[in-house]
Each structure stands twice: as C-alpha cells, then as structure tokens.
C-alpha positions in Angstrom: 28.6 30.1 2.5 27.3 32.5 5.2 23.7 31.0 4.7 25.1 27.3 5.4 26.7 28.7 8.4 23.4 30.3 9.6 21.6 27.1 8.7 23.8 24.8 10.8 23.8 27.1 13.5 20.1 27.2 13.8 19.8 23.6 13.1 22.4 22.6 16.2 20.3 25.1 18.3 17.3 23.5 17.9 18.5 19.7 18.2 20.6 20.8 21.3 18.2 22.9 23.5 14.4 22.0 22.4 14.4 18.5 21.5 13.7 15.4 23.7 14.3 11.9 22.9 10.9 9.3 23.8 11.2 5.7 24.5 7.8 5.5 23.0 7.3 8.0 20.8 5.1 7.1 17.6 4.6 3.6 18.9 1.2 3.2 17.0 3.3 2.8 14.0 4.6 -0.2 15.7 1.5 -2.3 16.3 1.9 -3.7 12.5 -1.1 -4.0 10.5 -3.1 -7.0 9.1 -4.7 -9.6 11.4 -2.3 -12.5 9.9 0.8 -10.7 11.5 -0.9 -9.7 14.6 -2.1 -13.2 15.1 1.3 -14.5 15.0 2.7 -11.8 17.4 4.5 -9.9 14.6 6.7 -13.1 13.4 6.5 -11.9 10.1 9.4 -9.9 9.6 10.8 -12.6 6.9 7.8 -14.1 5.6 4.9 -11.0 4.8 4.7 -10.8 1.1 1.7 -8.8 0.5 0.2 -5.1 0.8 0.4 -5.3 4.7 4.3 -5.8 4.3 5.1 -1.5 4.7 3.9 -2.1 8.4 6.5 -5.3 9.3 9.4 -5.1 6.2 8.6 -2.9 3.3 11.0 -5.6 1.5 8.0 -7.8 1.5 6.3 -5.9 -1.3 8.1 -8.1 -3.7 5.8 -10.8 -2.9 3.4 -9.2 -4.9 4.3 -10.2 -8.8 1.1 -8.9 -10.9 -1.9 -6.5 -11.1 -2.6 -4.8 -7.5 -3.8 -5.8 -4.0 -5.5 -3.4 -1.9 -6.3 -4.1 1.9 -8.0 -2.2 5.0 -8.2 -3.2 8.4 -10.1 -2.4 11.6 -9.5 -3.1 15.3 -10.5 -1.6 19.0 -8.9 -1.6 22.0 -10.2 -1.7 25.3 -13.8 -2.0 24.9 -13.8 0.2 21.9 -12.2 3.3 23.5 -9.7 3.4 21.0 -10.1 2.6 17.4 -7.1 1.6 15.1 -7.7 1.7 11.4 -5.2 0.8 8.1 -5.6 1.1 4.4 -3.2 0.5 1.9 -2.9 -0.1 -2.0 0.1 -1.8 -3.7 1.2 -2.3 -7.3 4.3 -3.8 -9.1 6.0 -1.3 -11.7 5.2 -2.0 -15.7 8.8 -2.2 -16.0 9.1 -4.7 -13.3 11.8 -3.1 -11.3 10.1 -2.9 -8.0 6.7 -2.6 -6.6 5.1 0.9 -5.0 2.7 1.2 -2.2 0.5 3.7 -0.3 -0.7 3.3 3.3 -2.7 5.3 5.6 -2.8 4.5 9.4 -5.1 6.1 12.1 -5.3 5.3 15.8 -7.7 7.4 17.9 -9.1 7.8 21.4 -12.7 9.9 20.8 -15.0 12.0 23.2 -12.5 12.5 25.8 -13.7 14.8 28.4 -12.3 18.1 28.3 -12.4 19.5 32.0 -9.9 22.5 31.8 -12.4 25.2 31.7 -14.4 23.2 34.7 -13.3 25.2 37.3 -13.3 29.4 36.4 -10.6 32.0 37.9 -12.3 32.2 41.1 -12.6 28.6 42.0 -16.3 28.1 40.8 -17.3 24.8 39.2 -19.5 25.3 36.1 -20.4 21.6 34.5 -22.0 23.2 31.3 -18.2 24.0 30.5 -17.2 20.6 30.2 -16.7 19.6 26.4 -15.1 16.3 24.5 -12.1 16.2 22.0 -10.1 13.5 20.0 -6.4 12.6 20.4 -5.5 10.9 17.0 -2.2 9.7 15.4 -2.3 9.5 11.9 0.8 8.2 9.3 1.3 8.0 5.7 3.5 5.7 4.2 5.1 6.1 0.8 7.1 2.5 0.1 9.1 0.9 -2.4 10.9 -2.3 -3.0 13.5 -3.9 -5.3 15.9 -6.1 -6.1 19.4 -4.5 -6.1 21.2 -5.4 -9.4 18.5 -7.7 -10.2 19.6 -10.1 -7.6 16.4 -12.1 -6.8 17.8 -13.7 -3.6 17.7 -10.2 -2.4 14.4 -8.1 -1.6 15.3 -4.8 -0.4 12.1 -2.0 0.6 12.1 1.7 2.1 9.3 3.2 3.6 9.1 7.5 3.5 6.4 8.1 6.5 5.0 11.4 7.2 3.2 11.7 11.0 0.2 14.0 12.1 -0.7 14.0 15.7 -3.5 15.9 17.2 -4.8 16.4 20.9 -8.0 18.0 20.2 -7.5 21.8 20.3 -4.5 21.7 22.6 -1.6 20.6 20.5 -0.5 19.4 17.2 2.7 17.6 15.9 4.0 17.0 12.6 6.7 14.3 11.9 8.7 12.8 9.4 11.2 9.7 8.9 12.3 6.8 7.0 12.4 2.9 7.6 14.9 0.6 5.9 13.9 -3.4 5.2 15.6 -6.4 3.6 14.9 -9.9 3.3 17.3 -12.6 2.1 16.0 -16.0 0.5 18.4 -18.5 1.4 19.1 -21.8 -0.8 17.8 -24.3 1.5 14.5 -22.3 2.1 15.3 -20.0 4.9 14.3 -16.5 4.7 16.2 -13.9 6.8 14.5 -10.5 7.3 15.4 -7.4 9.1 13.7 -4.0 9.4 15.3 -0.6 10.7 12.6 1.5 11.7 13.2 5.1 11.9 16.6 4.7 10.6 17.1 8.4 10.5 15.4 8.9 13.7 11.7 10.1 13.3 11.2 14.0 14.3 8.2 15.1 15.5 7.6 19.2 15.5 4.9 20.1 18.1 2.7 23.2 18.2 1.3 24.0 21.6 -2.2 26.1 22.1 -1.3 27.4 25.7 -4.8 29.2 25.6 -6.9 26.2 25.5 -4.2 24.0 27.8 -3.4 26.0 30.9 -6.3 27.3 33.7 -5.7 29.8 35.9 -7.5 29.5 39.3 -7.0 32.0 42.5 -3.9 33.4 40.3 -2.1 29.8 40.1 -1.7 28.4 36.7 -2.2 24.7 35.9 -1.4 22.7 32.7 1.6 24.4 31.8 2.8 24.1 28.1 5.5 21.7 27.7 8.5 23.6 26.8 10.3 20.9 24.6 8.9 21.4 21.3 10.9 18.5 19.0 10.3 15.1 19.8 12.8 12.3 18.7 11.9 8.7 17.8 15.1 6.5 18.4 15.6 3.4 15.4 14.5 -0.1 16.5 15.7 -3.0 14.8 13.6 -6.2 14.2 14.9 -9.7 12.6 14.0 -12.4 11.9 14.0 -16.1 10.5 11.8 -18.4 8.7 11.0 -21.6 6.9 7.8 -23.2 5.2 7.9 -27.0 5.8 5.2 -29.1 3.7 3.7 -31.5 6.3 1.5 -33.3 3.2 -0.1 -32.6 -0.2 -2.7 -30.4 1.8 -0.9 -29.3 5.0 2.3 -26.9 5.4 3.8 -25.0 8.4 5.4 -21.9 8.2 7.2 -20.7 11.8 9.2 -17.6 12.4 11.6 -16.6 15.5 13.2 -13.5 15.8 14.3 -10.5 18.0 13.2 -7.0 18.5 15.9 -4.5 19.7 14.9 -0.9 21.0 18.1 1.3 21.5 17.0 2.7 24.6 16.7 0.8 28.5 13.3 -0.8 28.6 11.5 -3.5 30.5 12.8 -6.1 27.8 14.2 -9.3 28.9 17.6 -8.2 28.5 18.2 -4.4 28.9 21.3 -2.3 28.8 21.7 1.5 28.6 22.5 0.9 24.8 19.8 -1.5 23.7 17.0 -4.0 24.9 16.3 -7.0 23.5 12.9 -9.2 23.3 11.9 -12.2 21.4 9.1 -13.1 19.5 8.0 -16.4 17.8 4.8 -17.2 16.0 3.7 -20.1 13.0 1.1 -20.4 10.5 -0.7 -23.8 9.7 -2.3 -23.7 6.1 -4.8 -26.0 4.4 -4.7 -25.9 0.7 -4.1 -22.3 0.6 -7.7 -21.8 1.8 -7.8 -22.2 5.5 -5.1 -20.6 7.9 -4.7 -21.0 11.6 -2.1 -19.0 13.2 -0.4 -18.2 16.7 1.9 -16.0 18.3 3.9 -14.8 21.6 5.8 -11.8 21.8 6.0 -8.7 24.1 8.2 -10.4 26.9 8.8 -7.6 29.8 10.2 -7.8 33.4 7.5 -6.5 35.7 7.1 -5.9 39.3 3.7 -7.1 40.9 2.4 -4.5 42.7 1.0 -6.8 45.8 3.7 -8.6 46.6 6.4 -6.6 44.7 7.7 -9.6 42.8 9.7 -9.4 39.6 8.2 -11.7 37.0 7.9 -12.1 33.0 5.1 -11.0 31.3 4.4 -11.5 27.5 1.4 -11.2 25.0 -0.3 -14.0 23.5 -2.0 -14.2 20.3 -4.0 -16.2 17.7 -6.0 -16.3 14.7 -7.8 -17.6 11.8 -7.7 -16.7 7.9 -10.2 -17.8 4.9 -9.0 -17.1 1.2 -11.3 -17.8 -1.9 -9.5 -16.7 -5.1 -8.7 -13.4 -4.4 -10.0 -12.1 -1.3 -8.5 -13.3 2.2 -10.8 -12.3 5.5 -8.5 -12.4 8.5 -9.2 -12.4 12.1 -7.1 -12.0 15.3 -7.0 -11.6 18.9 -4.6 -10.4 21.5 -4.0 -10.2 25.1 -2.0 -7.7 26.9 -0.3 -10.3 28.7 -0.2 -8.2 31.7 -0.7 -9.5 35.0 -3.2 -11.8 34.0 -5.2 -9.1 32.1 -8.8 -9.9 30.8 -8.4 -7.0 28.5 -8.5 -8.6 24.6 -8.1 -6.8 21.1 -9.9 -7.8 18.4 -8.6 -7.2 14.9 -10.5 -8.0 11.4 -8.5 -7.5 8.1 -9.6 -7.9 4.3 -7.4 -8.2 1.3 -8.2 -8.2 -2.5 -5.6 -9.6 -4.7 -6.6 -8.8 -8.2 -3.5 -11.0 -9.5 -5.7 -14.1 -7.9 -8.8 -12.8 -9.5 -7.7 -12.9 -12.7 -6.2 -16.6 -12.8 
C-alpha cells in the first residue's frame, strides 16, 4: 500500500510541475502516409484499406484479406530541406481474426549549422567552431485491426506507438501513446470512419544537454535549458464518410468528406477554447482498377495578411495520380502549403507491393 501511495505521489508531482501541453506536439505523425491519401487531402479516414492505414485509420487494415503487403514512401519539403520517409508491413493473421502491421516513420532536417560555440566566453568569434547537426523525429507503430464479435460491418483498429525525437547533441525525447480507429460499413454503401489520435494523450520525456546547448559570453548565459521535461500531446479526432459510385463499366468515383477536430484553440475555421474544427474533402476517379486520378483540399485556417492586416481563409490544395499493375501500385501526390499563395510545393512518391494480387 505504501509503495502504491508513493508511486501515485511521484506521478502527480511529475504531471503537475514539469509537464507542458503543446498544441502541435508530434505533428509529424499527423502528416499521414501514402501518396493516395495525401493527394486526397487526407480524405481517406473511411476509405483507406491497405498497409498505409495505420497513419490514417488503423481499422482500415482489414481491407488486407490475404498474404501480405509492403509499402514505402519518400517525400521532400521546402526544396529538399526536410525529408519524410515511411515503410510498413501488414499481414492478416492465420486465424483470420485480424490484421497485424508494423510501421516506421522519420521526418528530419539534416546539416543544420550549429553556431552555439561561434563566440567564446570573451566575445571572440571563431568560424572554425561552426559544426552541423540533424533534427529528426522517429516513430514506430504496432497496429492491429479486427471485427469485434465477428461483426463484418464494423472494423476496429489500434496503434501502439513509440516516439523518439533527437535534436543533435542538444536534446533527446522519448514518448509513447495510442490511436484508436473504427469504420462502419452501411447497408447503402456508405462508409463511416473515425480516428482518435493520441487517445490517452501521448507523453514525451525530454533530456536536455545543458553543456552543449548553453553559451556563456562575458558572464551572461545564452540558450538556457528549458525547465519543462514532459511534453503532452492532446487527443485529436478525425471523422469522415465516403461512398463509391460506379459511373460506367470502366469508371468509378470515390468521394469523401469529413472533419478534423483539435481539442485546443487554433486558427481553424471554427475555434473555441474547447475544440477547433476544420473540414476536408477529397475524391478518387478510378479507371479499370488501373489508373487513378485524385484531388483534395484541407487545412482551412483563418490567417492575417501581414501587409494589410486583413483576415482571410487559407487552405491546402492537393492532387495526384496512381498506376496499378497486378500487385504493384505506384502513387504520386503534390501539395501546396496554401498560405498566402505560397510557391512551396511538396512532392510525395509511394510504392505498395501486394502479394495477394500477385498470386491471383
């Protein structure tokens, strides 16, 4: 009993004195994976049904019915300054009671100049002391999807994720958390999906190297270490509805619309102290399960123009194409930051290998 009380007291102290809640903590896990979903503006919460599902809705893994799938994605942001990579493997269990998947994610910026030692303690500048470092975020996801009670109309899924974040020699952080997802297949062909990210709040524990970070010049300390060592990521909710429409024998159209809900005040279209809500939409036009054309729109925000101080709405458009041959699918997506008519475009390439289709 004493041990339990001591543990409870220590836990309370940690969370009450050294934690900090971040609106945008672990945001790299909210980017998504797979050029299909990114081209559709993330409008795949109820329609992603392959090895890329863990990054959108883990319940979608149940779309893998035989053998296994392997996937890989690479993307570069802001003229290759930042690089984003994803690899994954998914396989139905032999007992047919579910689908298991493992995914790895990395977002990193390399060759950042380290100028913390540029000026010595007496104020002298030495350019030879400039070095470089990388700031990288990593995550490993273990996912499982199943039909509760054998109900084929309802898919449930869960992600258990481990996060590692590294800022050169300056700081490292470790975190863990869970995502929950569900998809309901209606009798009329509509699919309803929902994902609760960081369902139990994801906790990051940080260690800061004060010796590497700080610099003392003429007796004054610069770059002092942060006092908060715990970082809390609040839950986020994504919901969507989709339906496939057969236009003719060769063409079909799959649209999806939905809402993204942050339980914090942000620049979203609808924003309160409790939650912020922004819509998204996307569509996929398929020709003979061979060629795919996709468009999407998301990230609606209220922003202020710096020049005239007027408020306006920004959004992020996206588009892409895909080609499938037997068990190999190659997808491409392009997105724009959408802020102030920015010319910054991000390109995504993803590859999927489906052993089940290969053997047919």
